[in-house]
N, C-alpha and C positions, 0 to 999 in steps of 0.2 A: 504493499500500500504506500509506504514511504517512497519507494523507488518510482511509483507511478506519479506521485505528487511532484517529485523532483523533476521528472521528465516534462510535465506540463508547465512547471515554473520556467524551466530553461527555454522551452519552445516559445512561451510568452515573451520572454526577454528578447529572443532572436527575432520574433515578429516585430516587436516594438522598434528594433534597430533598423528594420527595413521599411519603415513607414515612408511615404512619399515626402520629398523635401518641402519645407514650408515655402510660402510665397516669398519671404524674405531671402531664403537661400537661393531660390530660382532667380530672383532679381540680382543677387550678388554675382551668380555665375554668368548671367546675361551681360552684366556690366563689364566683367572680365573680358568677355568675347568682343564687346563693342568698343574697347579702348583704342582700337586701331593697331594693335600689336600685329606685326607681320612675321611670319615664320622665316627664319634666316636660312639662306641657301648658299652662302659664300659668294653671292653675286651672280649665280647662274640662273638663267631664265629661258624657258622655251617659249617661242613666239609662233603663233599660227600664221601660215602664209597660204595663199591661194585657197583659203577656206577649208583645207583639209590636211596640210602637212605642217610639221613642227620643225623649226630651226633653232639651234642652240646658240645662246649668247651668254656672256659673262662680264660683269662689271668689275673693273680693277681700280682701286684707289678712289679718292674723293677729291673734287676740286671744281672750280668754276669753269675751267677749260675742259670740254668733254669731246672725246675723239672716238669716232667709230672706225674700226679697222676693216678693210676689205682685202682678204688674202688672195694670193696668186693661184696659179694652176693653169687653166681651170681644173677643178677637181681636187685641189689640195685642201688643207685645213688651217685653222688658226695657229697650230702648234709652234711653227717657226717664229711667230711673233713674241714668244714668251720672253725673249731678251728685253722687250720693252718694259717689263716689270722692274728691271734694275735701273731704269733711267727716268721714266715719266712720273710715277706716283710721288717720288721724293721732291719733285718740282711742283707738286700741287696740281698735277694733270690727271684727270680721270679718263680712263679709256675702256672701250668695249671690244671684247672678242666677239666674233660672229662666224660660225661655220655655215657657209652657203648650203642651200638645199642639195642633198646628194653627197655632202662632204662631212668628214669628221664625226661629230656627235649629233648631227642633224639627221632627219629622216632621209632614207635612200630609196626613193621610188625607182621603179624600172621603166617608167614611161620616158622614152628618149626624146619625145617632143618638148620636154621641159628644158632641155639644155641649149639655150639660145640667149643672146644678149638682151633683147627686149623684155623677156620674162624675168631675167635676173635684175633688171633695172626696177621693175615693179616690186620685186621681192625686197630690195633694199629699202624702198619707200615704206613697205609694210613693217619692216624691222624698225625703221626710224620711228614710226608711229607707236609700235609695240613697246619701245624703250622710252617713249615720251621725250625724244630729243628734238630740240629746235635751236636755231642759232648755234649749231654745233660744228665741229670740224670733221672732215671726211678724209681719211688717209687710205689710198689704194696702192698696192704694190703689185707690179707686173700686170697680170690679167686683172687684178683688182683695181689697178690704175685705169685700164681701159674701161672697166665698169664705172669707175668714179667719173670719168670724162662724160660717159653717156648719161649717167645720173644727173650731172650738172646741167646738161642740155635741157632737162625737163623740170628739175626740182631744186635748182640752186637757191631759190628764195628761202629755203630752210637752212642753208649752209652759211656759216660765218667765214670759213676758210677751208681750202683744200690743199692736200699734199698729193702730188702725182709722182710716186716713187718708182724709179727704174723701169720706165716704159716709154717707148716712142709713140708717135701719134699716127702711125700708118704701117700696115703689114707689108706693103711692097718694099718700103725702105728697110724694114726689119729683115726680110728674106734676103735682100741684096747684101746687107751687111753680114749676115750669118755666113754667106758663101765665102766672104773674104776671111772670116775667122777659121773656117775649115782649111783654107789654103795656108793660113798663118801657122796653125798648130799641128796639122797633119803633115807627115812626109807624103811623097807621091804614092808610095806603096800603101800607107795607112789610109789615105783618102780613097784609093781604088778598092781596098778591102771593105771599107765602111760603106761605100756606095753600092758595091755588089751585094753585101748583106742586106742593105736597105731594099734594093730592088727584089731580092729573093724573099722579103718579108720575114727575115730572121731577126726580128727586133729583140727577142728575148735570149738570143744566143749569147754565151759568155764573151765571144769576140766582139760582138756589136756593143754590148754593155761596157766592156773594158775600154774600147775606143771612146765611147760617149762620155764615160765618167772620168777616165784618167787622162784623156787627151784634150777634151773640150771643156767639160763642166768645171774642172779644177782651175781653169784659166778664166772663165767668163761667168760662171754661176757662183761659185764660192772658192776663193783661191787657197783656202786651207787644204792640206792633204786630206783626201777622202776619209782616211782612218781617224782624222781629228775633227771631222765635221761635228758641230755641237749636237747633243742628243735631241733637243727639240726639232732641229732641222732634219735629222735622220728619221725621227718619228713621223714628220710630216710626209716624207717620201714614202715611208712604209704604209701610211694610211691613205695614200692618194687613190682617188677613184679614177682608174684608168679609162673607164668607159666615157666619162665626161671629158677627160683630156683628149682622148682620141677623136671624139665627135666634134669638139670645138677647136682644138689645136692641131693635133696630128700625132705621129708616133714619137716625136721628140721635139726639142726646142728649135731645130733647124729645118724642119719640114712642116710648113703650115698647110695642111690639106683639109682642115676642118671647116666648120661653118662660119668662122670669122676670117677666112683667108682673104676676103676682099674688103676687110674693115679699114676705113680711112677716116681720120678726124681732122686733118689739117685745115680744111676749109671751115670747120665749125669751132675751132679753138678760140677765135675772137669773141665768140658768144659767151665764153666763160668770164664773168665779170668779178667774181669774188676774189679776194686775195689768195694767191696760189703759190705754192713752193714746188718747183720742178726739181726733184732730187734724184741723183743717179750716181754712177761710178765711172771713172775714166777707163776701167777695164771691163766694163759691162758688156753683156751680149747685145745691148742696145748701142747704136752709134752715138757717141758723145755729141757729135755735130748735130744729129737729129734731135737730141734732147735739148740742146741749146736753141735750136730753131723752134721747138715746141714752146719753150719759155718765151721766146721773142714774140710769138703770135698770141699769147694770152696777155691781154692789156695790163692787168694788175698783178704781175708775177715776179718772182725772184727765182733764179736758177743757181743751184749748187751741185757740182759734180765732185764726189769724194775722190781725192787724188789717188788713193790706194785701193779704192773699192771696185768690186765687180757687181754682178746682179744682186747679190745679197750683201750689200754694203753695210747693212745693220750688223753683220758679223765680221767681215774682213776689213772694214774701215770704221769700226764702231764708234770711236770717239768723235770723228768728224761728222758722221751721220747724225748722231743724236744731238751733238752741240748745235748743229744748224737746224734740225727739226724743232728742238725746244725753243731756240731763239725766235724762229718764225712764229710759233704758236703764241709765245708771250708778247711778241711785237704786235701781232694782229689784235690780241686781246686787250692790250694797253693803248690801242689806236696809235701805235708808233711805227706801223709797217710802212716801209718805203720800197716801192717796186724798183726793179732794174730799169735803167734808161733803155728805151727801145730805139 
């Protein structure tokens, strides 16, 4: 009998502990939810584009100067930009990584009709809106610089300043200059071998890749020995979406057979009115003379070519690259920017 009574007593206590919360308790919980507290993600944010895909972004640092980065490729990812973390945040510059659709941490659809310049322009605008950016700075590198030029033709009212890094303004000039680079860095035998492997479609063969990486890329892409290429750069190469690269560019940096093979911006450069920094390298795969011409055709621009830099000047001429980039951003932000004389 005593055991039965004890059981009933304990059961009653348990039931009393599970009674619904009072109105006061519910109000307190609701107030906690409504305080505006945001779950922290380390700056990462997925943004929907085209109504159904998600692209990855990440905010680094805090500051009045806000920079959206457009990576190269096409088909690469943000990874090789990670060296920016050592230079921009300590200067009070906030920047955003963004993996374009099909790249890196973003969705990777199999629809090949997505891989074209006009759609990517609209994607950048959707990302800008998703990040709440206005009066911001746009920095494009290589293919990302092409994309930036195209974006500025349509949406530059949102942009305070632009950086066009390591890119010429026309594919015809680019292809012509790349041919001279093969003559410069290949022996006659190596050039014949390279061209024969290309014609045979043996792009993945060790011989083709060795010539590409160790005879060309180490001179004009990144001048560091391949075995000493920084980890973020190697990671970007490993993660590359070759389908996008092939469709838009071609099999390598020196054969443009993709859908931007006829891309030209020269006649439209004067339409870029925002303060612009044309940034490149004297040992770039882009013709230094072409990059100077690019700067001369943008009315409110400054041109700087890193004396020891190649296509990835942010690595092989790092101090010159970031000193001039940061100076440009701060000059524009302080209304002290002075363009080159044209």
